[in-house]
C-alpha positions in Angstrom: 0.0 0.0 0.0 1.4 3.4 -0.9 1.8 6.2 1.6 -0.8 8.1 -0.4 -3.5 5.4 -0.2 -2.7 4.8 3.5 -3.6 8.5 4.2 -6.7 8.5 6.5 -7.3 12.1 7.3 -7.1 15.5 5.6 -9.0 16.8 2.6 -8.5 13.6 0.6 -8.7 11.0 3.3 -11.4 8.6 4.4 -12.2 10.7 7.5 -12.6 13.9 5.6 -16.0 15.7 5.9 -16.9 14.8 2.3 -15.6 11.2 2.4 -18.1 8.8 0.7 -20.1 11.7 -0.9 -19.7 14.1 -3.7 -18.2 17.5 -3.3 -18.1 20.6 -5.5 -15.1 22.8 -6.2 -16.8 25.5 -4.1 -17.1 23.2 -1.1 -13.5 22.0 -1.4 -12.4 25.6 -1.7 -14.2 26.5 1.5 -12.7 23.5 3.3 -9.3 24.2 2.0 -9.5 27.8 3.1 -10.4 26.7 6.6 -7.5 24.3 6.6 -4.8 26.7 5.3 -6.2 29.8 6.8 -6.2 31.8 3.6 -9.0 32.0 1.0 -6.6 33.3 -1.8 -4.2 30.4 -1.1 -7.1 27.9 -1.0 -8.4 29.3 -4.3 -4.9 28.9 -5.9 -4.6 25.4 -4.6 -8.1 24.3 -5.8 -7.8 26.1 -9.2 -4.4 24.5 -9.8 -5.8 21.1 -8.9 -8.8 21.7 -11.1 -6.9 22.8 -14.2 -9.3 25.7 -14.6 -8.4 29.4 -14.4 -10.1 32.8 -14.7 -13.7 32.5 -15.9 -13.3 28.8 -16.3 -12.6 28.4 -12.5 -15.7 30.5 -11.6 -17.9 28.5 -14.0 -16.6 25.2 -12.5 -17.3 26.0 -8.8 -20.5 24.0 -8.7 -19.1 21.0 -10.6 -18.7 17.8 -8.7 -15.1 16.7 -8.3 -13.8 13.3 -9.4 -12.5 11.5 -6.3 -8.8 11.7 -7.3 -8.8 15.5 -7.6 -9.4 16.3 -4.0 -6.4 14.1 -3.2 -4.4 16.2 -5.7 -5.4 19.3 -3.7 -4.2 17.6 -0.6 -0.9 16.9 -2.2 -0.6 20.5 -3.4 -1.2 21.7 0.1 1.6 19.4 1.4 3.9 20.8 -1.3 3.0 24.4 -0.2 3.6 23.5 3.5 7.0 22.1 2.5 7.9 25.3 0.6 6.9 27.4 3.6 9.0 25.3 5.9 12.0 25.7 3.6 11.4 29.4 3.4 11.2 29.7 7.2 14.5 27.8 7.5 16.4 30.5 5.5 
């Protein structure tokens, strides 16, 4: 089992608030904003994960995610946390 599939919490995990149900980009954006403490950062993470930008992003907000995409957002958040840690270490 990979480390990724063993993950059991966070936005993409089995214990996440949306586990076992559908979730829209708008809902994921709100959850991500709570988790990272920044709405603009959450928008960037979700928009990057979605592949949409600009007007496409706004039009996609009420679309339901495929299950793998919220895991991608979780991975992007982990990457951003790592970047912040590295920046703090300078």
